C-alpha positions as CSV (number, residue, x, y, z in Angstrom):
1,M,-12.8,85.8,-96.8
2,T,-14.2,84.2,-99.7
3,L,-12.3,85.4,-103.4
4,N,-15.5,86.5,-104.7
5,I,-15.9,88.5,-101.8
6,K,-12.5,90.1,-101.6
7,N,-12.6,91.1,-105.3
8,K,-15.5,93.0,-104.6
9,L,-13.8,94.4,-101.6
10,N,-11.1,95.3,-103.7
11,K,-13.0,97.3,-106.9
12,V,-15.2,99.1,-104.1
13,V,-12.1,100.1,-102.6
14,A,-10.7,101.3,-105.9
15,G,-13.0,102.6,-106.8
16,M,-13.5,105.0,-103.6
17,L,-9.1,106.0,-103.9
18,C,-9.8,107.0,-107.4
19,L,-13.2,109.7,-106.9
20,T,-10.8,110.7,-103.6
21,M,-7.3,110.8,-105.1
22,L,-8.5,111.0,-108.5
23,F,-6.1,108.8,-110.0
24,S,-5.1,109.7,-113.7
25,S,-4.9,106.0,-114.1
26,C,-8.3,105.3,-113.1
27,T,-11.0,103.7,-115.4
28,D,-14.5,103.0,-115.0
29,L,-15.7,99.9,-112.4
30,D,-17.2,96.9,-114.3
31,E,-19.1,96.5,-111.2
32,D,-22.2,98.9,-109.7
33,P,-20.8,99.7,-106.1
34,G,-24.5,99.6,-105.1
35,K,-24.7,96.5,-105.8
36,S,-21.8,95.3,-103.7
37,R,-23.2,95.9,-100.2
38,L,-21.7,93.1,-98.3
39,D,-23.1,91.0,-95.9
40,P,-23.4,92.2,-92.1
41,S,-21.8,88.6,-91.3
42,T,-18.7,89.9,-93.2
43,L,-18.2,93.1,-92.1
44,N,-15.6,92.4,-89.3
45,S,-12.1,93.8,-90.6
46,E,-10.5,96.8,-91.9
47,E,-10.7,96.3,-95.1
48,A,-14.5,95.6,-95.3
49,L,-14.9,98.5,-93.3
50,E,-12.4,100.9,-96.2
51,A,-14.9,98.9,-98.7
52,A,-18.1,99.6,-96.8
53,V,-17.5,103.4,-96.2
54,A,-16.4,104.0,-99.7
55,G,-19.5,102.5,-100.9
56,S,-21.5,105.3,-98.9
57,Y,-18.9,107.7,-100.4
58,L,-20.1,106.5,-103.9
59,A,-24.0,106.9,-102.4
60,L,-23.2,110.0,-102.1
61,S,-22.2,111.1,-104.9
62,A,-24.7,109.2,-107.1
63,A,-27.3,111.7,-105.0
64,V,-25.6,114.9,-105.1
65,K,-24.4,114.7,-108.7
66,W,-28.3,115.5,-109.5
67,G,-30.0,118.5,-109.9
68,Q,-33.4,117.2,-108.5
69,F,-31.1,116.0,-105.2
70,W,-31.7,120.2,-104.4
71,L,-35.5,120.3,-105.7
72,N,-36.7,122.4,-102.9
73,S,-33.7,125.2,-103.4
74,Y,-35.3,125.6,-106.9
75,G,-37.9,127.6,-104.5
76,G,-34.9,130.6,-103.6
77,D,-35.3,134.2,-105.7
78,D,-31.8,133.5,-107.0
79,L,-32.2,130.7,-109.4
80,T,-35.1,129.6,-112.1
81,T,-35.8,127.1,-114.8
82,H,-37.0,127.0,-118.2
83,S,-40.6,127.6,-118.6
84,G,-40.9,124.3,-120.7
85,K,-39.7,121.5,-121.6
86,N,-39.2,118.5,-119.5
87,K,-38.1,120.3,-116.2
88,Q,-41.3,120.4,-114.3
89,A,-40.7,119.7,-111.2
90,M,-38.1,122.5,-111.1
91,R,-40.7,125.0,-112.2
92,E,-43.3,123.6,-109.2
93,A,-40.4,124.0,-107.1
94,D,-40.2,127.8,-108.4
95,L,-43.9,128.3,-108.2
96,R,-44.2,126.7,-104.8
97,V,-46.8,124.2,-105.8
98,L,-44.7,120.5,-105.2
99,T,-47.4,117.8,-105.1
100,T,-47.1,114.5,-103.6
101,T,-47.2,113.1,-107.5
102,S,-44.6,116.2,-108.5
103,S,-41.8,114.3,-111.2
104,R,-38.3,114.0,-109.3
105,T,-39.4,114.2,-105.3
106,N,-39.1,110.3,-105.5
107,T,-34.9,110.6,-106.4
108,A,-34.8,113.4,-104.2
109,Y,-36.4,111.2,-100.7
110,D,-34.9,107.5,-102.2
111,E,-31.0,108.9,-102.7
112,P,-30.2,110.3,-99.1
113,Y,-32.1,107.0,-97.9
114,K,-29.7,104.8,-99.9
115,I,-26.8,106.6,-98.0
116,I,-28.7,106.2,-94.7
117,K,-29.2,102.5,-95.3
118,E,-25.3,101.8,-96.4
119,V,-23.7,103.5,-92.7
120,N,-26.7,102.0,-90.9
121,N,-24.6,98.8,-91.8
122,I,-21.3,99.9,-90.8
123,I,-23.0,101.5,-87.7
124,A,-24.5,98.2,-86.9
125,N,-21.1,96.1,-86.9
126,A,-18.8,98.5,-85.6
127,D,-18.5,96.7,-82.2
128,N,-17.7,93.2,-84.8
129,I,-14.6,95.0,-86.2
130,E,-11.2,94.1,-86.4
131,G,-7.9,96.0,-87.0
132,D,-5.9,99.4,-86.3
133,K,-8.3,100.8,-83.9
134,D,-7.5,104.6,-85.1
135,V,-8.5,103.3,-88.6
136,I,-11.8,101.9,-87.5
137,N,-12.8,104.9,-85.2
138,R,-12.5,107.5,-88.5
139,L,-14.1,105.6,-90.7
140,I,-16.8,104.5,-88.0
141,G,-17.0,108.6,-87.9
142,E,-17.5,109.1,-91.6
143,A,-20.2,106.4,-91.2
144,Y,-22.1,108.5,-88.3
145,F,-21.0,112.0,-90.4
146,L,-22.6,110.4,-93.5
147,R,-25.9,109.7,-91.7
148,A,-26.4,113.5,-90.2
149,Y,-25.3,114.9,-93.4
150,S,-28.3,112.8,-95.4
151,Y,-30.9,113.6,-92.7
152,F,-30.1,117.1,-92.0
153,H,-30.8,117.2,-96.2
154,L,-34.2,115.2,-95.6
155,T,-35.5,117.3,-93.0
156,R,-34.9,120.9,-94.4
157,T,-36.5,119.3,-98.2
158,F,-39.5,116.9,-96.8
159,G,-40.0,118.4,-93.1
160,K,-40.6,115.2,-90.9
161,V,-39.4,111.9,-91.9
162,P,-39.2,108.2,-90.3
163,L,-35.8,108.0,-88.8
164,K,-34.5,104.7,-89.6
165,L,-31.5,103.7,-87.9
166,N,-30.8,100.3,-87.6
167,T,-30.8,97.6,-90.5
168,G,-33.9,95.2,-89.8
169,V,-37.2,96.1,-91.6
170,E,-39.0,98.3,-89.5
171,E,-42.8,98.5,-89.7
172,K,-44.5,101.0,-89.9
173,L,-41.5,103.6,-88.6
174,P,-43.3,107.0,-88.0
175,L,-42.7,110.3,-89.1
176,A,-40.2,111.6,-86.7
177,E,-41.4,115.0,-85.4
178,I,-38.4,117.6,-86.7
179,V,-36.4,118.5,-83.2
180,D,-36.2,115.1,-82.6
181,V,-34.6,114.6,-86.2
182,Y,-32.8,117.3,-85.2
183,K,-31.4,115.9,-81.9
184,Q,-30.1,112.8,-83.5
185,I,-28.1,114.9,-86.2
186,E,-26.7,116.3,-83.3
187,S,-25.9,113.1,-81.4
188,D,-24.4,111.3,-84.7
189,L,-22.0,114.6,-85.5
190,E,-20.7,114.8,-81.9
191,M,-19.8,111.0,-82.7
192,A,-18.2,112.3,-85.3
193,I,-16.6,114.8,-83.8
194,D,-14.9,112.4,-81.3
195,L,-13.7,109.5,-83.6
196,L,-12.5,111.8,-87.1
197,P,-9.0,112.8,-86.6
198,V,-8.3,116.4,-87.2
199,K,-6.7,116.4,-90.5
200,Y,-8.0,113.6,-92.6
201,P,-5.0,111.6,-93.4
202,K,-3.0,111.7,-97.3
203,I,-6.2,112.9,-99.1
204,R,-6.2,116.5,-100.7
205,A,-8.8,118.8,-99.2
206,A,-12.1,117.8,-97.1
207,I,-13.3,115.6,-99.5
208,R,-13.6,113.1,-96.8
209,P,-14.4,114.7,-93.5
210,N,-12.2,115.7,-90.5
211,S,-13.5,117.1,-87.0
212,G,-13.8,120.2,-88.2
213,S,-16.4,119.1,-91.0
214,A,-18.0,117.7,-88.7
215,K,-18.1,120.7,-85.9
216,A,-18.9,122.9,-89.0
217,I,-22.1,121.4,-90.1
218,L,-23.1,121.2,-86.8
219,A,-22.9,124.9,-85.9
220,K,-25.4,125.0,-89.4
221,L,-27.7,122.8,-87.8
222,Y,-27.8,124.9,-84.9
223,L,-27.9,128.0,-87.0
224,H,-31.7,125.9,-88.4
225,W,-32.4,124.6,-84.9
226,A,-32.8,128.4,-83.6
227,G,-35.0,129.3,-86.7
228,W,-37.9,128.3,-88.1
229,P,-39.2,125.8,-87.6
230,V,-38.0,124.8,-83.9
231,K,-37.5,128.3,-83.1
232,D,-35.1,127.4,-80.0
233,A,-33.0,130.9,-80.1
234,S,-31.1,129.4,-77.4
235,K,-28.9,127.4,-80.2
236,Y,-27.9,130.6,-82.2
237,A,-25.3,130.7,-79.0
238,L,-24.5,126.8,-79.9
239,A,-24.4,127.9,-83.3
240,A,-21.6,130.9,-82.4
241,S,-19.6,129.2,-81.0
242,T,-19.2,125.6,-82.6
243,A,-18.5,128.0,-85.7
244,K,-16.2,130.0,-83.6
245,S,-14.3,126.6,-82.6
246,V,-13.4,126.0,-86.2
247,I,-12.1,129.3,-87.2
248,D,-9.8,129.3,-84.6
249,N,-8.7,125.7,-85.1
250,A,-9.0,126.2,-89.1
251,D,-5.0,126.0,-89.9
252,Q,-5.1,122.5,-88.2
253,H,-7.9,121.4,-90.0
254,G,-6.4,122.5,-93.1
255,F,-9.5,125.6,-94.1
256,A,-9.4,129.1,-95.4
257,L,-10.8,130.8,-97.7
258,V,-9.0,130.7,-101.9
259,P,-8.0,134.0,-102.9
260,D,-9.8,133.8,-106.1
261,M,-13.0,132.9,-106.0
262,N,-13.2,132.0,-109.6
263,T,-10.6,129.0,-108.7
264,L,-13.7,127.5,-106.8
265,W,-15.3,126.3,-109.8
266,S,-12.4,125.3,-112.3
267,T,-12.1,121.7,-112.7
268,A,-7.9,121.4,-113.0
269,D,-7.1,119.3,-110.2
270,E,-4.4,122.2,-108.4
271,N,-7.7,124.5,-108.1
272,R,-10.5,121.6,-107.3
273,F,-8.6,120.5,-104.2
274,N,-8.5,123.7,-102.4
275,T,-8.7,124.7,-98.6
276,E,-12.3,126.4,-99.1
277,M,-14.0,123.3,-99.0
278,V,-15.0,122.2,-95.3
279,F,-16.9,119.8,-97.0
280,G,-17.5,118.3,-100.8
281,V,-17.7,115.9,-103.2
282,A,-14.7,116.1,-105.9
283,H,-16.3,114.5,-108.7
284,T,-14.9,113.0,-111.7
285,Q,-15.6,112.6,-115.0
286,A,-12.7,110.6,-115.9
287,L,-14.6,107.3,-113.9
288,G,-17.2,108.2,-116.7
289,N,-21.6,109.4,-116.0
290,K,-22.0,107.4,-112.5
291,Y,-19.0,109.6,-110.8
292,A,-19.3,112.8,-112.9
293,N,-21.4,116.0,-111.5
294,R,-24.5,116.3,-113.2
295,H,-26.1,119.1,-112.0
296,T,-23.6,121.4,-114.0
297,G,-21.8,121.8,-117.7
298,K,-24.6,121.9,-120.6
299,L,-27.6,122.4,-118.2
300,G,-26.8,125.6,-117.0
301,Y,-26.8,126.9,-121.0
302,P,-30.0,127.6,-123.3
303,G,-31.2,125.0,-125.8
304,K,-31.9,126.9,-129.1
305,D,-28.7,129.5,-129.1
306,V,-26.3,126.9,-127.7
307,G,-27.8,123.5,-127.5
308,G,-27.7,123.6,-123.5
309,W,-30.4,122.2,-121.2
310,A,-31.8,124.7,-119.8
311,E,-32.2,123.5,-116.2
312,I,-30.5,125.7,-114.3
313,F,-31.3,129.7,-115.0
314,A,-30.0,132.7,-112.9
315,E,-33.0,134.8,-112.0
316,I,-32.8,138.1,-113.5
317,A,-34.3,140.4,-110.7
318,F,-32.0,138.7,-108.1
319,M,-28.6,139.3,-110.5
320,E,-29.8,143.1,-111.3
321,E,-29.6,144.0,-107.6
322,F,-26.3,141.9,-106.5
323,P,-23.5,144.3,-105.7
324,E,-21.3,144.3,-108.6
325,G,-17.4,143.6,-108.2
326,A,-15.0,140.5,-108.5
327,R,-17.5,138.2,-106.5
328,K,-20.2,138.6,-108.8
329,D,-18.2,138.1,-112.1
330,A,-17.2,135.1,-110.4
331,T,-20.8,134.3,-109.9
332,Y,-22.7,134.8,-113.3
333,R,-21.6,134.9,-116.7
334,T,-24.1,136.9,-118.6
335,E,-22.6,136.1,-122.7
336,V,-21.3,132.8,-124.1
337,E,-19.4,132.3,-127.1
338,Y,-20.2,129.8,-129.4
339,K,-19.5,128.8,-133.1
340,G,-17.0,131.5,-133.0
341,K,-20.1,134.1,-132.3
342,V,-20.4,136.3,-128.8
343,I,-24.3,135.5,-127.8
344,Q,-25.1,138.5,-124.7
345,W,-27.6,136.6,-122.3
346,E,-30.4,139.2,-123.3
347,D,-30.0,138.3,-127.1
348,F,-30.9,134.5,-126.3
349,V,-33.7,133.1,-128.2
350,D,-34.3,129.9,-125.8
351,E,-34.9,131.9,-122.5
352,A,-33.5,134.9,-121.9
353,H,-31.4,134.7,-118.6
354,P,-28.5,135.7,-117.1
355,M,-26.3,132.1,-116.7
356,F,-24.4,131.3,-113.4
357,L,-20.9,130.7,-113.9
358,K,-20.9,128.4,-110.8
359,V,-23.4,126.1,-112.8
360,T,-21.7,126.5,-116.2
361,G,-18.0,126.1,-115.4
362,H,-15.1,128.3,-117.3
363,L,-15.8,127.7,-120.9
364,D,-12.1,126.8,-121.4
365,E,-12.8,124.3,-119.6
366,V,-15.9,123.1,-119.4
367,S,-17.4,122.9,-123.5
368,T,-21.2,123.7,-124.0
369,K,-21.7,120.5,-124.6
370,N,-21.0,118.6,-121.5
371,S,-23.5,117.1,-119.6
372,T,-20.8,115.9,-117.1
373,T,-18.5,117.7,-115.5
374,S,-15.8,117.1,-112.7
375,M,-16.8,120.2,-111.2
376,N,-17.0,120.1,-106.7
377,T,-20.2,119.8,-105.5
378,Y,-19.8,122.2,-102.1
379,V,-21.6,120.9,-99.2
380,M,-20.5,123.8,-97.0
381,R,-17.7,126.4,-98.0
382,Y,-15.2,128.3,-95.6
383,A,-17.3,131.2,-96.5
384,D,-20.2,129.8,-95.3
385,L,-19.0,128.6,-92.1
386,L,-17.5,132.8,-91.5
387,L,-20.8,133.8,-92.1
388,I,-22.7,131.4,-89.8
389,Y,-19.9,132.8,-87.3
390,A,-21.3,136.2,-87.7
391,E,-24.8,135.9,-88.5
392,A,-25.4,133.7,-85.4
393,E,-23.3,136.0,-83.5
394,G,-25.1,138.8,-83.9
395,R,-28.7,136.8,-82.9
396,S,-27.3,135.4,-79.9
397,G,-26.9,139.5,-78.7
398,G,-23.1,139.7,-79.6
399,S,-21.1,142.1,-81.4
400,S,-17.6,140.9,-81.0
401,A,-14.5,141.9,-83.4
402,D,-13.6,138.2,-84.1
403,A,-17.3,137.8,-85.9
404,W,-17.2,141.4,-87.8
405,E,-13.5,139.7,-88.7
406,A,-15.5,136.9,-89.8
407,L,-17.8,138.8,-92.0
408,N,-15.3,141.2,-93.5
409,E,-12.9,138.5,-94.1
410,V,-16.1,137.2,-97.3
411,R,-16.4,140.5,-98.1
412,R,-12.7,141.6,-98.7
413,R,-12.3,139.0,-101.3
414,A,-15.8,139.6,-103.0
415,Y,-14.6,143.3,-103.3
416,Q,-11.4,142.7,-103.9
417,G,-10.1,146.6,-101.7
418,D,-13.0,148.4,-103.8
419,P,-13.5,151.5,-101.7
420,D,-17.0,151.8,-102.1
421,Y,-16.6,148.5,-99.7
422,A,-14.8,149.1,-97.0
423,D,-14.8,146.6,-93.7
424,I,-18.0,147.5,-91.5
425,T,-17.8,147.7,-87.8
426,S,-21.0,148.6,-86.5
427,G,-25.1,148.3,-87.6
428,D,-27.0,144.8,-87.1
429,L,-24.2,142.2,-87.8
430,A,-26.8,139.1,-87.7
431,E,-28.6,141.2,-90.5
432,L,-25.5,142.1,-92.6
433,A,-24.1,138.3,-92.5
434,Y,-27.2,137.2,-93.5
435,T,-27.6,139.3,-96.4
436,E,-24.0,138.9,-97.4
437,R,-25.2,135.2,-97.4
438,K,-28.0,136.1,-100.0
439,W,-24.8,137.3,-102.6
440,E,-22.3,134.7,-101.2
441,L,-23.8,131.3,-101.9
442,A,-26.1,132.4,-104.7
443,G,-26.8,129.6,-106.9
444,E,-25.2,126.6,-104.8
445,F,-28.4,125.9,-103.9
446,K,-28.4,127.2,-100.0
447,R,-30.7,130.4,-100.7
448,W,-33.7,128.8,-100.4
449,D,-32.8,127.1,-96.5
450,D,-32.2,130.6,-95.7
451,L,-35.3,132.2,-96.4
452,V,-37.2,129.1,-94.9
453,R,-35.5,129.3,-91.7
454,M,-36.1,132.9,-90.9
455,E,-39.6,132.4,-92.4
456,R,-38.8,135.2,-95.3
457,V,-40.1,133.3,-98.8
458,A,-43.2,135.5,-99.6
459,Q,-41.4,138.7,-99.1
460,A,-38.6,137.5,-101.3
461,L,-40.3,135.2,-103.8
462,P,-42.6,137.8,-105.4
463,N,-39.4,140.5,-106.0
464,R,-39.0,139.0,-109.8
465,S,-38.6,140.4,-113.0
466,D,-41.4,140.9,-115.6
467,R,-39.0,139.3,-118.1
468,E,-39.5,136.0,-115.8
469,L,-40.8,133.3,-118.3
470,V,-42.1,130.7,-115.2
471,T,-45.2,132.8,-114.7
472,G,-48.4,131.7,-113.1
473,S,-49.6,131.9,-109.9
474,F,-47.7,131.1,-106.9
475,G,-48.8,128.6,-104.5
476,D,-48.7,129.4,-100.6
477,L,-45.5,131.5,-99.5
478,S,-46.6,131.0,-96.1
479,P,-44.4,128.3,-93.6
480,A,-47.4,125.3,-94.3
481,N,-45.8,125.2,-98.1
482,Y,-42.3,125.3,-97.3
483,F,-41.7,121.4,-97.3
484,V,-41.5,119.0,-100.4
485,P,-44.5,116.7,-100.1
486,I,-43.4,112.8,-99.4
487,P,-43.5,111.4,-102.3
488,Q,-46.7,109.3,-103.7
489,S,-44.3,106.3,-104.4
490,E,-43.0,106.1,-100.4
491,L,-47.2,106.6,-99.7
492,D,-48.0,103.9,-101.6
493,K,-45.7,101.6,-99.4
494,A,-46.0,103.5,-96.7
495,P,-49.4,104.5,-96.0
496,W,-49.6,105.3,-92.4
497,L,-47.0,108.5,-93.3
498,K,-49.9,110.8,-94.4
499,E,-50.6,113.3,-92.5
């Protein structure tokens, strides 16, 4: 191995260690890991494999940190944006009027493919790598997991997308049917489950996936596979059984609800590396803007009032309907102290909206001036998995005591013993769990996907307060308009992708 390649390896590995272990002594790398992809011929050792996988995680972090990665989710009835400024793409998603030329759709499309490009190189060279077999299997398993997640996000955002599964230049790769994308995701996750350890060694929390993380994402895949657009109802039973297998082994995987939901949005290390993260990204400001979270902090505040960027607000009607209790308090901020003055959200001059605590963070940790934070991006929380199990069990015709307990475990934390919200053991389990997801995951870019799979967009979106300022006629709210159009920049390169 040449000295130059070895230096690149060491820098990428060091960067990944900083991200995953967050050593206080880490400083920003002087080289962009995205430019350090190894020549395939050098990917033949355990050290090189670790570096390549590290580069894939850096690509993941670079993707999920931006609001545009979650662009389609602005269509949910839980969140909105500013009525002016440079938030046009978010407004268009909010009103369902996105086009091929809408801003920010190109990065929403390109970023997952950057991850896929990295991991395709790893998977293609898996048989050439020498070293500790257990370590190699674990790292290859991570590559399959990251490819599966990237395609899952892509197909939920854009619908039919090209399946790029190798490292070669492919001419006129067509749009794959969604069911075929699902089958590929399923295959990749099954490989990840076989190769990943039950719990990742020497890593706090699931910022690198274990086999339970892969099974949990597989359960969510089956939940979506059973819903729109494929509507294979047989997958509900698979979603339930897959989720249940993770829940039954939660201790081994290191998963559990945290007692206080408020701590999930804390930037303190003892809170960020928590048991509720089934998989996610622990961003860090310590390494500079490249590795920090850019969809939290300042952009959750209004502009003229506290100097915010006004990119993500909470929808008023949704917040007012939200059941009172500890969970609501951990979801929203309705006031902010700024320059010695407490301002209620109704008194904001620049767009009167409640704020998401899940976006702004705690004021004693994240200043209103912070455009970057160390707040987590939760790809999946354990609460999400519990509710997948309960809903899928109900939709597959089941009503087991374990499924009711999964639902009630989430509710107990949400209402902290409030007698008005005692355990429930009867009723429509599926719909109760679906509604619980609405409240539990509000503001986490999950609500839109739930509306889509149940074809309830047209039912939910018009329920908007007359105080909302992102106004105008909604676009088509039918399933024909659920996906973001593939961006024109991509169609110009690949005109055969036009449908």
